[in-house]
C-alpha positions in Angstrom: -0.5 -0.3 -0.2 3.1 2.3 1.0 4.2 2.0 -2.7 1.3 2.6 -4.1 0.7 5.9 -2.6 4.2 7.2 -3.7 2.7 6.2 -7.2 -0.1 8.4 -6.6 1.7 11.2 -5.0 4.2 11.5 -8.1 1.3 11.1 -10.9 -0.7 13.5 -8.9 2.1 15.8 -8.4 3.4 15.6 -12.6 -0.2 16.5 -13.5 -0.1 19.5 -10.9 3.4 20.7 -12.8 1.7 20.2 -16.1 -1.3 22.4 -14.9 1.0 24.8 -13.7 3.1 25.0 -16.8 -0.3 26.0 -18.6 -0.8 28.9 -16.5 3.1 30.0 -16.9 3.8 28.8 -13.2 7.1 26.9 -13.2 7.3 24.5 -10.3 10.0 22.0 -9.2 10.8 18.7 -8.0 12.9 18.5 -5.1 14.0 15.1 -3.2 10.8 15.3 -1.2 8.1 17.4 -2.5 7.2 19.6 -5.9 6.8 23.1 -5.0 5.9 25.8 -6.9 7.2 29.5 -5.8 4.7 31.5 -7.5 0.8 31.1 -6.4 -0.6 28.5 -8.6 -4.0 28.4 -10.6 -7.0 28.2 -8.3 -8.0 24.2 -7.0 -4.0 23.4 -7.4 -1.5 22.8 -4.5 1.7 25.2 -4.0 3.3 22.1 -3.0 2.8 18.1 -3.0 4.7 15.7 -0.8 6.2 13.0 -2.9 8.1 11.2 0.2 6.6 9.8 3.6 9.4 11.4 5.0 8.9 14.8 4.0 9.0 17.6 6.1 7.7 21.1 6.8 10.8 22.7 5.7 10.9 20.4 2.2 7.5 22.6 1.5 6.9 25.9 3.6 10.6 27.0 2.5 9.8 27.0 -1.1 6.7 28.3 -1.5 5.1 31.6 -1.0 3.5 31.7 2.4 3.5 35.5 2.9 0.1 35.9 0.8 -2.8 34.5 1.6 -4.1 31.2 -0.2 -0.9 29.2 0.1 -1.8 25.6 -0.2 -0.3 21.7 0.5 -1.2 18.7 -0.7 0.2 16.7 2.6 0.4 13.5 0.4 1.0 11.2 3.3 -0.8 12.9 6.2 2.1 13.0 7.8 2.6 16.9 8.4 1.1 19.1 11.3 1.4 22.7 9.7 -1.1 24.2 12.3 1.7 26.5 13.6 2.7 27.8 10.3 -0.9 29.5 9.8 -2.5 26.3 8.1 -6.0 24.6 8.6 -7.2 21.3 7.1 -9.2 22.1 4.0 -10.0 18.2 3.5 -9.3 14.7 3.8 -9.1 12.2 0.8 -8.1 9.0 0.2 -5.6 7.5 -2.7 -6.4 4.9 -5.1 -5.1 2.3 -6.9 -6.5 -0.2 -9.3 -4.1 -2.6 -10.8 -3.6 -2.5 -14.5 -4.3 -6.2 -15.1 -8.1 -6.2 -13.8 -10.6 -6.3 -16.1 -12.3 -3.0 -17.1 -15.8 -2.9 -15.2 -19.0 -3.1 -17.9 -19.5 0.4 -18.4 -22.7 1.9 -19.4 -23.4 1.3 -23.2 -25.2 4.2 -24.4 -22.6 6.6 -24.0 -19.2 6.7 -26.0 -15.7 7.8 -24.5 -13.4 9.7 -27.1 -10.4 11.7 -26.6 -10.5 15.9 -26.6 -8.1 17.0 -29.7 -9.0 20.1 -29.9 -9.3 23.3 -28.3 -13.4 23.6 -29.5 -13.5 20.3 -27.8 -11.7 21.3 -24.5 -14.0 24.3 -23.9 -16.8 22.0 -24.3 -15.4 19.5 -21.9 -14.5 22.7 -19.4 -17.9 23.7 -19.6 -19.4 20.9 -19.0 -16.6 20.1 -15.9 -17.6 23.2 -14.4 -21.0 23.4 -14.4 -21.5 26.9 -14.1 -19.3 27.7 -11.7 -17.0 30.0 -13.7 -13.9 27.6 -13.6 -13.6 26.7 -16.9 -11.0 28.6 -17.7 -8.8 26.3 -15.8 -8.0 24.3 -18.8 -5.7 26.0 -21.1 -5.0 24.8 -25.0 -1.7 24.3 -23.8 -2.5 21.1 -22.1 -3.7 19.6 -25.6 0.0 19.2 -26.8 1.5 17.6 -24.0 1.7 14.3 -24.6 1.3 12.8 -21.2 -2.1 14.2 -20.6 -5.4 13.1 -22.0 -8.7 14.7 -22.1 -11.7 12.3 -22.2 -15.5 12.9 -22.9 -18.6 10.7 -23.5 -20.9 11.3 -25.8 -24.2 9.5 -25.8 -24.8 7.3 -28.8 -28.2 7.8 -29.6 -31.3 10.3 -28.1 -31.7 13.9 -27.7 -28.5 14.5 -26.5 -26.2 13.1 -28.7 -23.1 15.0 -29.1 -23.4 16.7 -25.6 -20.6 15.6 -23.2 -22.2 13.9 -20.5 -18.9 13.0 -18.9 -15.4 12.9 -18.4 -11.9 13.4 -17.0 -8.4 14.0 -17.2 -6.0 11.2 -17.4 -1.7 11.8 -17.0 0.7 9.1 -17.9 3.6 9.1 -15.1 5.1 7.3 -12.7 4.5 4.1 -14.4 0.0 4.7 -13.8 -2.5 6.3 -15.4 -3.9 8.9 -13.0 -7.4 9.7 -13.1 -8.5 13.0 -12.1 -11.5 15.9 -12.8 -13.6 13.0 -13.2 -17.4 14.2 -13.4 -20.7 13.2 -14.7 -23.2 15.9 -16.0 -26.1 13.4 -14.5 -24.5 12.7 -10.9 -23.9 9.1 -12.5 -20.5 8.8 -10.7 -20.5 4.7 -11.3 -21.3 5.4 -14.8 -18.5 7.6 -15.4 -15.8 5.7 -13.6 -16.7 2.5 -15.7 -16.7 4.4 -19.0 -13.4 6.0 -18.0 -11.7 3.1 -16.8 -12.7 1.1 -19.7 -11.1 3.8 -21.7 -8.0 3.2 -20.2 -7.8 0.1 -20.4 -8.5 0.2 -24.0 -5.6 3.1 -24.4 -3.2 1.9 -22.2 -3.7 -1.8 -21.7 -2.1 -3.6 -18.4 -1.0 0.2 -17.0 -2.3 0.8 -13.4 -4.7 3.4 -12.3 -4.3 6.0 -9.6 -5.9 9.2 -8.3 -7.5 9.9 -5.4 -11.0 10.9 -4.1 -13.4 11.5 -1.5 -17.0 10.9 -0.2 -19.2 9.6 -2.9 -16.4 10.1 -5.4 -14.7 7.3 -3.7 -17.2 5.6 -3.0 -18.1 4.8 -6.5 -14.7 4.4 -7.5 -14.2 2.1 -5.1 -17.4 0.2 -6.5 -15.9 0.3 -9.7 -13.0 -1.6 -8.4 -10.2 1.0 -7.1 -9.1 0.1 -3.8 -7.8 2.7 -1.1 -4.1 3.2 -0.7 -3.7 5.2 1.9 -4.5 8.4 3.2 -3.4 12.1 2.2 -4.8 15.7 3.3 -4.7 19.4 2.2 -3.6 22.2 4.1 -4.3 25.7 3.2 -3.0 29.0 4.9 -5.8 30.9 7.2 -6.4 34.4 5.5 -8.9 36.4 3.2 -7.9 34.5 0.4 -9.2 31.1 2.3 -10.9 30.1 -1.0 -7.6 29.4 -3.2 -9.0 26.0 -2.8 -5.9 23.1 -3.8 -7.7 20.1 -4.7 -7.1 19.1 -7.9 -9.5 17.0 -8.7 -12.2 18.8 -6.8 -14.5 21.9 -8.1 -14.2 24.9 -6.0 -18.1 24.1 -4.7 -17.6 20.5 -3.7 -16.1 19.8 -0.1 -13.6 22.6 -0.2 
């Protein structure tokens, strides 16, 4: 389980790094943490710990703690940043699904395809966002990253044919396919997870799946064959800008 959490943490840090680079906010990988000296995009952490022995100094000495909104993804729920002025934003579980596990049965009425154009990404982001005003997070630069794939589910027939009804981001890194930002317009999370996992199995056969979730999203992922791989914790600096949520797979209004 410890090894699976390490893979999940590294994979997720690489996704955070890709998102930050798309926003012209470069981060850096150290021995025990990924960090960004500049404030990261909304919903994304300023630091992600990579090892269980990471210390507070490994993250706080590199990020901007002077302005409110600084956030830290404590990948092993091992830090106590209270004395540094941080509060726990939320807790979650790393997930792992072996690559040799058969894909779950996906709803036959939807077809999962890769998003390849800026217009398609705009449509995907609007469906993911659900009117919260955060769709601009996903910039076209991400489409040119060979490690990043946007997946969208479209109904095969009916009145909603052609519209996006579910989706996810998949990033390849640390020997795994990381699933994040999974959503279902109709709240069928089980169907979205099954469809996404089926698409991953077809595109990258034999590749393990990692990610993290909490609440109903966690329950749905477990029902589709993902197993908890260890706890994580996200810390947010106290202050007037404490709405700088640090969850790379959570919309701002969801449990943040």
